[in-house]
N, C-alpha and C positions, 0 to 999 in steps of 0.2 A: 741835331742841334744841341749846341754847348750849353750848359746851362750858366746864365747869364749873372754871374759870382760879383764879378766888379762892378756890375750895375746897383747891385744891390749893397754892395761895400759903397758906392759913392751916397747913395740912398741914406743909408744909416749914418755916415758920418754928416750928412746935412742934418739931420736930425741931431746928433749930439752937438754939433755947432751953435745950435738953437736952443738946447737947452743948459749950455755952459754961460755960467757969468761973463760977463764981458771982459775981465781980465784974465780968463782961460781961454776966449775964441781964436788969439792969434797964435797960438803954442800950437806945435807940432801934435796930432792928437796919433794915437797907436791902440790898436785892440788886439788883444791879448787872451785867445780862448781854448780852453780845453774840449775834444770833441766826447763822445761817448766811449767808455771802456766794452767788451763783449762782458754783458753779466753771466754770471753764474749760478745755479742751483746751489740754494746753502751748503755749504761744508763739502762739496763735490767738485769734481770737475767738468761737470757738464755745463756745456752752453745751453743759454736760453737765448730766444730769438735777439737780436741786435737790431736797432733800428736807430740811427742817428738821431743826436739832438738836436732840434728845430733850428736855433739860432745859428748852429754851425754850420748845420747844410744851407741854410738858407745865405749864409755869408762865403760859401766855399763849392757848392754842389758834389761834396765828396761824402763817402759812406763810407770809408776805412776806419777801423775801431781804432782807438788808441791814438788820435791824430791831434794835431793842434795848429793854430793859426796865429801870424804876426803879421799885423797889416799896419802897415805907415800912411799918414796923410796931412796935408796942412793945406789950411783955406789961403786963396790968393796966389799958389804956388804952381808948378806942374804936376804937384802931388795929388791936386783938388782934381784933375781930370784923369790921371793915370796914377791910382793910388799904389803903393808897392804890397803886392799881397804875396805871403811866405806861407805855404803848407808843409807840413813836416809829418810825414807819414812812415808807420815804423817799416822798418828791415825786414824782408823777409828771409825769416831763419829754415834752418831744416825740417825741424818740427812742424813749422807752420804747414810747411810746402807738405810735410806727411799727413798731416793731421787735417788738413780744411785748406780752403784756397788764398793763395799766399797774397799779398796787397802787392799791387802794382810797384813795380818799379820806378825812380824818379823820372826817367825820362819817358816811360809810359804813363806818368800821373800829370806830366807838363801837357802832354798832347790831348788830357781825358778834362783836365778841368781848366776853367779861367782865370788862373794864377800867373803871380809873375816868376816865382821859381819854388821849387820842389825840393825837401831835403828830409834826413830822418830826424827826429825828435832829440838824439844825441847833438845834435848841431843848434837845437833852439837857445842855450844858454850863451853861446856867442852869438847867435844873431841877436838876442837881446842888447848884447853889451855894443855889437856894432852900431843898432838903432839909438843907443844912448849916446854915443860918441857923435853921429853925427847929425842928431836934433837935441842939443844940451834942453833941459828943461822942458822935454817931451812929457805928456800927462797919458799915463796909460790905461784903458778902460778894459776893465773885465766885468764880467756876469758876477752878481752876488757871491760873495766869498763865505766859504762855510756854510753854505744853503745845501739840503738835502736835495733841492729841486734841479740843480744844474751839477753837471760834470764835474769834480773837482779840480781844480788847478794846482799842482804841486806847490806849495810853500817857497820853493826852492826860487820860483819864478819870481813871484812878487818880491822875494828876500835879495836878489840878484840886481833889482830893479832900484831900491830904496837903499841899498849898500855899496851903489856904485861910487866908483873915485869920484865920477861927475857931482851926486850929490843932489842935484837940482830937479831930479826927473821925480814923479808920485804916480801912486797908483790910487785908481778911484773905480768902486764899482757904483756908484751913485746915476750914472747917466747912460749906459750903455744897454739895459735890459729895456728902458723904456723908449728909448733912441730905436733900437731892435723892434719892438712892438708897434711903433708908430709906421715904420717903414712896412712891416709886414702888412699893416691892416689895410693899405690900399694895392692890388694886384696890378702887376704888368701882363703884359701879352703872354709871355712863357707861365706864369703861374696858371693865368687862367685854364690855358688850355692845358695843363696838368690836372687841374681840379674838374675839368671839363671829362676829363678822361676815366678819371676816377668815378665820375657820375654816370657814363655810359657803360661801364663794367658793373657797376653795382646795380643799377638799373636792370640791366639783363638777368641780374641773380636772382632782385625780388620777383620779376616775372617767370622766371623758371621754377620759382617757387609754386606761384600760382598755377603755373600748368600742369605740375607735377599733380596739386591736388585736383585740377580739372581731369586728369586723364583716371584719377581714381574715382570720381564721382562716374567716368562714363565705362567703368569698368575695363580699360585700356591698360590698365598694368596687369599683366599676365604674368605669373609665376610659373614657369616651365617643373617638370615633375623633378622632383628631389631638392626643389630651390630652396635654401635655407635649411636643409637637413642634410643633404650627401654634399652639398657644396655651399658657398656664400652667395645669396645676391649680389646680381649683380645691377649695376646703377640703373637700367632699364626696367629693373623689376622693385625697384623701392618704391615704400609707399610713406608717405606721411601722417605718421599717428601719433608721435610727439614733438615736442618742442625741440628738441634736440637734431631728431631728425630734420625738421625745417632747418635749424641751423645750420646743421651738416652740406643740405644740399645748397644753400647760399653761399657758404664760406669754399664749397669747390667747386661752383661756378666761375667766383673770381679768381679763384687760386689758378684754374686753369686757362685764364685768360691773361696771367701774367702777374698777378696783383700779390705781391708776397704778404703783405700785413693787410689786417681791418683796421680802420681806422680806430676802434673801441671794441670793446668787449660787445657782440650784438646782442640786442635785446629781443626775443623771441617770447613772447607772452601769451597764452593761450586762455579763452574763458574769462573769467573773472580777476585771473591774474596779470591781464592787461592795464589794472587800474594803479600798479604797480611801477613807477616812473622809470628806473632804472632796475628794471628786472633782469638778471644776468644768470639767474638760475638756469634756467632751460633746460629742466631735468624732468618735468611733468608729461605723463599722457595728455593728451586732448580728452574733455568732458565727455565721458561715454553714459547712452541712454540706460535706463533699470533691465536689470538681467531677467530677461523672458524665460519662459516657463521650463523649457527645455536646452537653454543654453549648458546647464551642469555637463550635459552630454559631451560636449566639446573639452573636457579636461580642462577646466581653468584657462583655458586658451580661445575664450568667445572673441576676445577684441581683434583677433587676426583670424576669424575665420569666415564663412560668410555670412553667419548671423549677425557681425557687427553691426551698430548703429550709433554713429555720432551725436549726441545732442547738438543743436544747433549753435553756434558760438562764433567771436571774432577770433581772430589769430592776427596780433599785432607784431610786426617786424620790424626793430628801427636797426638798421646795419648799413655800413658802407667801408668799403675799402678804402685803401691809399694805392696812389700812383706817383712814385718818385718822390716820397714822403708829403706829398698831397692829399687831402681828406676828402672824401663824400659822406653825407650824411642825411639818410633818406628814411623816412617812415611810412609804410603803407599797413591798412588795417584791411584784412579780408575775411571774406567769410566761408567759414568748415561747418559741416554739417547742413542739413536743410537743402542737399541736392547742390550745394555751392552758391545757396541766395543768403541773403541777410533777411532775419524777421524784422518786422515791423517796426520795433522799437529800436534795433539794432542801425536798421537803414535810416530812419528820422533823426538819429543821433549824428552817423556819419555822413547824411547830407549837411546837416548844422556844421559840422566840423570843416567839411568841405567850403561851406559858405563864407565860414571865418576865416578859411585861407583866400579864398576868392577876393573879399574884399580889402584884406591886407593887401594884397599883391597889388589890385587896382589902385591905392595912392603910393604907392614905393617910388621915390625920386631923390635925387640929391639934394638936402637941405630938410628932409622929412625928419622929425625927431623920433626915435624907435617908441618912447614912450607913447607917442600918438597912435602907433600900430598896434602896440597894448592892449590900451583904453579903447580903441573900435572894437579890438576882438570881443572883449568882456561886452560890450554894448552889444554886438551882435548876439553872444551868446544869451544875454538875458533877453531880449527880442525873440529868439525861437525859444527858450523854455514857455516866455507867456505863449506864443504859440501852441506847443505842446501841452501847455496845462501845470508842467513839472512848477513855473514860477507862476503867482497869482498876476491879475492884472486887477485896476481898479473896479472893472464891471464884474468880477469874480463874485460869488456869493459872499454876504456877510464881508466885504472888501470894501475899501477906497482910496485915496490918493496916497495911503501910504505903500500902494504896491505899485504906484506907477514908475516907470523905467528908471527917471532920474533916481527916485528914492532908492530901488532897489542898487541902482549902481554907486548910492554913494554909501550902503550899507556891507558893501563887499561881501556879500554871501556867493556871488558867483566864482571867488577865487577859490571855492571848498571844491569846486568843479573842475575848475582851470587853474592851477594853483602854480605855474611855471611861466616863464617867460616865454613868449613867441618866437623867440628866435635870436642866435647867435653870430658873432663872426664866425669864419670859416675859411679855412686855409692848411697852412702844414699840420695844424691840430684843429682837433673837432671844436674842442672849447678854445678858440685861438683869442691869441693878444689880450688877454684878459688885462692888463694893465692899461691899455690901451682903447679898448673897445668899455670898458666900464672903469673911468678913472677915479682914484681915492679924493681927487678934489674935483669935482666936477658942476661949473657953472652953468652949464646947459641945462640943467633939469629945473621943471617949473616955468619953463617960458614958451611951453607950448599951450596954455590954455585950462581948460576943464580937465581934471586929473581922476575924479572917481574917486576910489578908495586907494590908500596909501598900500595895501595888503595885494592891489595887482603887481606891484612893481617889486614886493621882494626877492623875490630869485631872478630877476632879470640881467642876463650877463653882457645884455649891449645896452648903454643907456647915452648914446650921442648920436648928433644928427647924422645922416646917412651921408655919403660921398660917392662920388662916380668911381666905380672900378671898386666898389667893395663889393666880399661875397658873404651873404648872409643866407641863414634857413629862415625858412618860414613856418612854423610848425604847429599851430594850436592843437589843442586836444579838449577833450571832454571826459570826465573821470567819475567812476561812482566808486570811490574806496572808502569803505566803511571808517579807517582811521580820519580823513579828512571830515567825513559827514557829522561824523560823531559832534562836534561843536555846533553844527546847525538843525541839528535833529528838532530843537523847536521853533525853528524859526517861522515867523510869521507870513513871510516872503513864499513858503515853500508850500505847496499841495502835496503831504506827504505821501498820501495814498498813490497819488498819480505818480509820486517818484519811485515807488515800489515796484512798479513796473516797468520801468528801466534800469534796474541795479544791476540786473543780471547781465547787462551788456558789458558790463566791466570796466572797458576803457575804449577811446577812439585817439586815434593821433594821425596825422598827415603831415610829412614833412617834405618839401621840395627845397634845393638847393639855386639859389637866384644870384645874378649879378647885376647890379646896380650900375646903370647905364643913362648916359648922359639926359635922355627924356622918360628914363622910367628902368623898366628891368628886363632882364632876361633870364628866363628858365633854364637853369642848366642840367636839370634832374629830366630824363626821358621816358621813365615808367609810368603808364598813365594811372590817372584814380577817380576817373568819373565812373558814376555806380553802375551803370549799362554795361560798360568795359569789364569791370571789373567783376561782375556778377556771371557773364559769359565766359570767361576765363576760368573764373574757379569752378564754373559748373561743367567745364568741358565743352561749350557750345561753338567755342571761336575756337 
C-alpha cells in the first residue's frame, strides 16, 4: 500500500489555512521542507543510523536522506483537491553505489511515493522560481528556521524567494509546525495500521524476554560443553542476568521481525533502579543474594555457576520499536528471582498500578479531558495506599479528618510516588506532536471540575480533551525513589514504618497504547499484563 502522502498534505494545508489571518487565506500556500541528512560520528566519515525527520515523512512517505519537498496549494481551486507535490531526491553517484545503497532514480521514486513529480535537488532553485512566477504573492511555509530541532533548510532557497523579480512572495515559519502537529494528532487508517504493527512486534519482544526468564527458572536453558569457553554462546543458551542482556534480547526480537529502529532508547531497570523514570544505562547486573560459605570455590564466578541465587526483584522494561517511522511505547514490569513470582509487597504495588490503568481506560472516550484521567490515577493511588497502610486513614491511630482521601489529594503528597503524566500522544514520535497535545495557550485546562493538587499536572505531555482516532499511552506508575521521597519524609499522611516495607520494590509501571474510538478505546498493545499470566510466564509454568 502506498503511503497516503497527498492525503496528509491536504490535511496539513487545511490546518494552515485555519491558522492564517483572514488577509492571507486566499493566497497560494507553498510548503518548502528539507529532509534529514545522513548523520556522521563526530569528525569522521562513519555513518550513524539514519531516520527521516517525522514531518518530512508524514508529507512524503520518503526515507531518502538529503531530500526536499516543494508543495503548492490554494483553497477554492483544483490545487485544493490535488496539490502539486514535488519531491527532490539526490542523484545516485558512483561513490553512493560503491559504499552504500543508492537512492532510487526519479522514475523509480515516482512509482514508490504518492507525489506529483520527482527531480534532483539541483532542480529545486528553478522549481521555486517557477512556483513564484505561476503564483504571484505565494506564501511559503517552512519549519522553524535556524532551529537545532529540524533539518537545516539552506538559506539560498529562502533568499531565492525573497529576492525574486516578482518580489511579492513571502516566507514564514509561524504556521507550518503547528499545522503539521494538529494534522498528525488525529490518525488515519494507514497510520493506525503502522502503529498496530509496531505494537505487535514490540509486544512479542516483551513476551520473549519474559519467556527466556521463565526457561531459566525451569532450568531449560542448557549450555553444552564448551559453551562460552571454546565457542560463543548460541541464542538458545543465553541467560538474562543483566539489564543489558534483557535489552539485547528485546532489540534482537524486534530486529528479526524487520523493525529497523527502536522508537526511543530502551529503559531496562532491575531492582530499585526501576524508580528512575528514564533509566537508560541498562548496564547493571541483577541484584544477587548474599555470598554463601563455599561460593569462593567458584573462583569469583559464582553468579554464573550452579550456586547462583537472585534476590527477589522487579525488572521494568519500557521499550518499543518503530515500523515505517511509527512508534510503539510499551512498559511491562516483571518478577525476577523468587521463582519468577512477585514478593507480597511487589505484587501489592503491581496490582495497584494495574488498577490505576484499568480505571483510566474505563473512562476513555472522545471529549474527556486528559487531566481528568491524571486526577483519577492519583485518587486511585491514594485509595490503594490507604488500604495498604502506606497512607493513613481517618481511622488510623492518632489520626483524624486530616487523613481523609480528599485531604491527601489536596496535599499533593501522592505526586512523590507518581510524579509523571499518565500518558501522552503517540504516533511518528514517541512523545508525539507536543505543540498540539500541550498547547502553549490552552483554554481547556481547569474546566473539568475538581483538580486535586497542581503538582499532579507538572509533567503532563497531554493536556487537551480526547478526540476520536487519537492514539495515546496509558502508563500509570508507582515509584519509591529516595530523591522524590525526601521532601515527604515528614508527611503526616504517611505511615513511615509501613512505607519502609515497600521501598525495596523500586518502581512499577504498566503502559499500553490505545486508540480512542467513537465510543471508548481499542487497546493496540497485545502482550498481557495480568498478574496470574505474568507470573506463570516468568516462572516458566506456561
